[in-house]
DORO-454772 format. One line per field, with one value per residue (C-alpha): residue in three letters; x, y, z. Coordinates in steps of 0.2 Angstrom, whole numbers, plus 5000, padded with zeros to 4 digits. Last residue first. Layout:
<pts>
rest Ala	...
x X	...
y Y	...
z Z	...
</pts>
This chain:
<pts>
rest Pro	Ala	Thr	Arg	Val	Thr	Asp	Gly	Glu	Thr	Leu	Gly	Asp	Ala	Glu	Val	Glu	Val	Val	Gly	Asn	Ala	Phe	Leu	Gly	Thr	Gln	Val	Ala	Val	Ile	Ala	Trp	Thr	Gly	Asp	Pro	Gly	Leu	Val	Glu	Leu	Gly	Tyr	Gly	Gly	Glu	Ala	Leu	Ala	Leu	Leu	Ala	Lys	Ile	Pro	Ala	Ser	Leu	Val	Asn	Glu	Ala	Gln	Arg	Gly	Ala	Phe	Ser	Val	Leu	Val	Pro	Ser	Gly	Glu	Ala	Gln	Ala	Gln	Val	Ala	Glu	Ala	Ala	Glu	Ala	Glu	Pro	Ser	Gly	Asp	Ser	Gly	Pro	Asp	Ile	Asp	Val	Thr	Val	Leu	Tyr	Thr	Thr	Ser	Thr	Ala	Ser	Gly	Gly	Gln	Gly	Ser	Thr	Glu	Thr	Ser	Ala	Val	Ala	Gln	Val	Ser	Ala	Val	Gln	Gly	Asp	Ala	Thr	Gly	Ala	Ala	Gly	Ala	Asp	Ile	Arg	Val	Pro	Ala	Asn	Val	Ile	Ala	Leu	Asp	Arg	Asp	Asp	Glu	Asp	Leu	Val	Val	Gln	Val	Val	Arg	Gly	Glu	Ser	Ser	Ile	Pro	Tyr	Leu	Ala	Thr	Asn	Pro	Thr	Val	Pro	Asp	Gly	Val	Ser	Ala	Ala	Leu	Ala	Gly	Val	Gln	Val	Pro	Gly	Pro	Leu	Phe	Ala	Ile	Ser	Gly	Met	Pro	Val	Ser	Gly	Thr	Ala	Pro	Val	Gly	Val	Asp	Ser	Gln	Trp	Ser	Ala	Val	Ala	Ala	Ala	Thr	Ala	Thr	Thr	Phe	Thr	Glu	Asp	Val	Thr	Phe	Gly	Thr	Tyr	Gly	Leu	Ala	Thr	Leu	Asn	Ala	Glu	Leu	Gln	Glu	Val	Asp	Arg	Gly	Thr	Ser	Gly	Ile	Val	Met	Ala	Arg	Tyr	Ala	Pro	Ile	Pro	Gly	Tyr	Met	Ala	Ile	Met	Pro	Arg	Glu	Asp	Ile	Arg	Ala	Leu	Ser	Arg	Gly	Arg	Glu	Ile	Val	Arg	Gly	Pro	Lys	Pro	Leu	Trp	Thr	Val	Arg	Gly	Ala	Ala	Asp	Ala	Arg	Leu	Val	Ser	Ser	Asp	Ala	Tyr	Thr	Ile	Thr	Gly	Asp	Arg	Asp	Glu	Ser	Ala	Thr	Leu	Thr	Gly	Arg	Gln	Ile	Gln	Ala	Thr	Pro	Leu	Ala	Ala	Glu	Leu	Ala	Pro	Ala	Ala	Glu	Ser	Ala	Gly	Ser	Ser	Trp	Val	Arg	Gly	Ala	Gln	Ile	Ala	Gly	Leu	Ala	Val	Val	Leu	Val	Leu	Val	Val	Ile	Trp	Trp	Gly	Arg	Trp	Arg	Arg	Pro	Glu	Pro	Ala	Ala	Pro	His	Ala	Pro	Ala	Pro	Glu	Ser	Gln	Ala	Ala	Pro	Gly	Gln	Asp	Thr	Val	Gln	Ser	Met
x 4653	4651	4635	4632	4614	4600	4583	4569	4560	4563	4578	4576	4580	4587	4578	4587	4580	4593	4593	4605	4590	4586	4592	4580	4583	4598	4597	4606	4621	4620	4637	4633	4633	4630	4620	4609	4593	4608	4613	4616	4632	4625	4631	4633	4637	4652	4660	4672	4655	4656	4648	4633	4627	4633	4618	4607	4593	4577	4564	4549	4532	4532	4547	4546	4556	4555	4550	4556	4571	4573	4591	4592	4600	4596	4587	4578	4588	4586	4578	4565	4577	4581	4563	4561	4572	4568	4549	4555	4564	4550	4545	4530	4525	4532	4532	4531	4540	4528	4535	4531	4534	4538	4534	4543	4536	4546	4538	4544	4548	4551	4562	4576	4575	4563	4564	4547	4549	4537	4536	4529	4516	4512	4514	4509	4511	4522	4525	4539	4553	4568	4584	4600	4605	4621	4615	4600	4593	4572	4565	4548	4532	4518	4504	4503	4512	4529	4541	4530	4537	4554	4555	4547	4561	4556	4559	4559	4553	4554	4542	4546	4533	4533	4518	4521	4521	4528	4526	4515	4510	4497	4480	4470	4481	4496	4504	4520	4525	4531	4539	4532	4537	4544	4555	4547	4533	4528	4512	4502	4486	4480	4475	4460	4463	4455	4452	4453	4435	4424	4418	4402	4398	4403	4415	4428	4446	4456	4458	4446	4433	4432	4431	4415	4410	4411	4402	4387	4386	4386	4371	4363	4365	4379	4371	4382	4384	4394	4379	4382	4382	4404	4420	4435	4446	4443	4423	4429	4437	4423	4412	4421	4423	4405	4401	4414	4405	4391	4376	4377	4361	4373	4385	4402	4412	4419	4432	4441	4447	4440	4451	4452	4461	4459	4474	4470	4473	4475	4468	4481	4479	4486	4493	4499	4496	4488	4487	4471	4475	4495	4510	4528	4541	4556	4552	4549	4531	4522	4515	4509	4506	4496	4479	4467	4462	4464	4483	4491	4501	4510	4510	4522	4511	4525	4544	4558	4571	4577	4577	4590	4584	4587	4579	4573	4569	4556	4557	4540	4540	4548	4565	4581	4589	4604	4619	4636	4654	4661	4657	4666	4681	4680	4679	4694	4703	4708	4712	4723	4734	4736	4741	4752	4761	4762	4770	4781	4788	4790	4798	4810	4814	4818	4828	4841	4839	4847	4858	4866	4865	4877	4887	4891	4896	4908	4915	4918	4925	4937	4943	4943	4956	4973	4979	4996	5013	5011	5009	5023	5027	5022	5006	5016	5026	5011	5006	5023	5024	5007	5007	5023	5013	4999
y 4922	4932	4942	4962	4967	4974	4980	4972	4972	4985	4990	5006	5003	4986	4970	4951	4934	4921	4912	4896	4884	4892	4905	4914	4933	4943	4961	4973	4985	4993	4996	5007	5005	5018	5019	5035	5025	5013	4998	4987	4980	4971	4970	4959	4959	4966	4982	4976	4970	4952	4955	4943	4942	4923	4921	4925	4940	4937	4950	4943	4939	4921	4916	4896	4884	4864	4857	4838	4834	4816	4809	4791	4774	4759	4747	4740	4742	4761	4759	4771	4783	4783	4782	4798	4809	4804	4808	4824	4829	4825	4812	4807	4821	4816	4800	4811	4796	4792	4796	4784	4791	4778	4786	4783	4786	4789	4785	4792	4786	4795	4809	4801	4789	4777	4775	4771	4764	4766	4758	4763	4778	4779	4795	4791	4799	4811	4818	4818	4825	4817	4816	4810	4791	4799	4802	4799	4814	4814	4831	4834	4840	4840	4826	4821	4831	4824	4839	4839	4820	4825	4827	4809	4802	4799	4783	4787	4776	4777	4773	4760	4752	4735	4732	4723	4705	4696	4675	4660	4666	4656	4667	4649	4635	4628	4611	4613	4602	4617	4630	4643	4662	4664	4680	4692	4690	4706	4711	4717	4728	4731	4713	4704	4685	4668	4652	4655	4656	4646	4657	4647	4643	4624	4623	4611	4621	4620	4639	4637	4627	4641	4654	4647	4643	4661	4666	4657	4661	4679	4676	4664	4682	4687	4706	4720	4728	4722	4715	4700	4689	4692	4686	4694	4693	4712	4707	4694	4705	4721	4704	4699	4717	4719	4707	4712	4727	4717	4703	4686	4676	4665	4662	4669	4661	4675	4687	4690	4708	4725	4734	4727	4718	4698	4684	4668	4654	4637	4621	4607	4603	4622	4631	4650	4665	4660	4672	4679	4697	4698	4692	4699	4686	4693	4678	4660	4656	4644	4625	4610	4621	4607	4610	4624	4639	4658	4656	4674	4685	4697	4718	4729	4742	4749	4742	4750	4764	4771	4787	4799	4816	4833	4847	4861	4881	4888	4906	4914	4930	4945	4944	4956	4954	4948	4953	4943	4951	4955	4975	4975	4968	4979	4995	4989	4985	5004	5007	4992	4998	5015	5006	4996	5010	5019	5006	5002	5020	5019	5004	5009	5025	5012	5002	5017	5026	5009	5007	5024	5022	5006	5014	5027	5013	5006	5022	5025	5008	5007	5024	5019	5004	5014	5013	5001	5008	5014	5032	5041	5042	5058	5050	5037	5049	5056	5040	5030	5034	5029	5012	5009	5012	4999
z 4826	4841	4841	4837	4840	4830	4838	4832	4850	4860	4871	4877	4897	4898	4898	4890	4894	4887	4870	4863	4869	4885	4899	4910	4913	4911	4915	4902	4899	4881	4872	4857	4841	4826	4815	4819	4825	4836	4833	4849	4859	4873	4889	4905	4924	4931	4932	4915	4906	4900	4884	4878	4860	4859	4872	4857	4862	4871	4876	4887	4883	4893	4902	4905	4915	4910	4893	4893	4884	4881	4880	4871	4875	4865	4873	4857	4842	4834	4819	4826	4827	4809	4806	4815	4807	4791	4794	4801	4784	4775	4764	4771	4785	4801	4813	4830	4842	4854	4873	4888	4903	4919	4938	4953	4970	4986	5002	5019	5037	5054	5058	5064	5046	5035	5017	5008	4991	4979	4960	4944	4944	4925	4913	4895	4878	4881	4864	4851	4839	4832	4834	4824	4822	4830	4846	4848	4854	4857	4857	4869	4866	4880	4875	4892	4904	4909	4918	4934	4938	4940	4960	4959	4952	4934	4922	4905	4889	4871	4861	4845	4830	4826	4841	4853	4862	4877	4877	4883	4899	4908	4911	4906	4910	4901	4900	4891	4874	4866	4876	4887	4891	4872	4872	4860	4846	4836	4834	4820	4828	4845	4848	4850	4854	4846	4849	4866	4871	4856	4842	4835	4817	4821	4806	4816	4813	4799	4795	4781	4788	4805	4791	4783	4798	4804	4789	4792	4811	4806	4795	4809	4818	4833	4835	4839	4821	4804	4793	4787	4770	4768	4772	4766	4781	4784	4785	4797	4807	4806	4813	4826	4833	4832	4842	4855	4858	4861	4858	4858	4850	4839	4847	4856	4868	4881	4885	4870	4873	4869	4858	4842	4829	4827	4830	4827	4844	4833	4843	4840	4859	4862	4846	4846	4838	4821	4807	4805	4807	4809	4817	4817	4822	4832	4842	4833	4833	4846	4842	4853	4869	4880	4886	4897	4886	4886	4885	4888	4878	4889	4884	4877	4867	4859	4859	4867	4864	4881	4892	4900	4905	4898	4906	4894	4898	4888	4881	4876	4863	4859	4850	4848	4832	4826	4817	4813	4813	4796	4798	4814	4807	4792	4805	4813	4800	4797	4816	4814	4801	4810	4824	4818	4808	4821	4832	4818	4819	4839	4835	4824	4834	4849	4840	4833	4849	4855	4842	4846	4865	4862	4850	4862	4876	4863	4862	4878	4883	4868	4877	4895	4890	4885	4868	4867	4869	4884	4891	4896	4914	4923	4931	4937	4946	4958	4963	4967	4984	4988	4979	4987	5004	4999
</pts>
């Protein structure tokens, strides 16, 4: 340290070294850095000006390209989706009406129409006929009632004539019955014994057999399940959802890749009750089986094609059924895509004013339903134009 102090003044008078002193190059490098920074900054400012100018010129074109929609007034209905299943319509069970031994049964899946055999018991056929009133007695000359009229209507449809279709079983009716019996290969007695016919809603499809050939049967023995060829949708609702299903109310059926179809609620039936107990005592809850008819649509229409595609799904296929839920009547609505989230909270709409300029209007929102939302704001009216997202 003492040597450095002693040589300080002498060091200042020494000649410069052969190489340039270190501080000089550092000063020049510093100036170049400053210049470079200034150039970059000026370039950025100029670029910023160009971008800003381009953005301001492009903004009107971008805004003009945005889609628009009109404010609507009407009733909004929010839907409630529930899982459903495709199944056969008018499902029931065919039962024997006479005692004996089963000698023939159809194959599962077969469709049986009017005049065809449903089963044979002791080689006596049970013939399918159509009508809402089930066969409940033997019919002979002198019998009267709606079942007689059904029988005569079916004989007429099968080509047998010579009698008047009414509620009276006459000798003319007996003659036609005898002719029919001869054609189907049973004794032509002219009377219709119990168990020889079964009145059905229409053509039926045979389900999995409940009896086998050779089984002894008595009246009311189950032979096999039957159903119409058409399909329906069934939904099981909890007690809390019971109000969703109103008979004849429209629904929407979504069968996934098969498409969607319209339908309506055909029936609502209480199917099961369960009782639970707890500290507060016992409570009973009920589940409901809802049957939905698939709207066939008009021949050749897109709706008809959609219905056919849904109907073609295999039994047991899952679907989604949309029931009508909450409603808001006589309200203004806008597409949900038109809503803007406001910085101060809530939502707004970009509305076209009468002077041709756009302004953001804060709105109160209500019911959301099927892609639209209930909106309310001072000055907002039906027919106003709003911008929406693409």
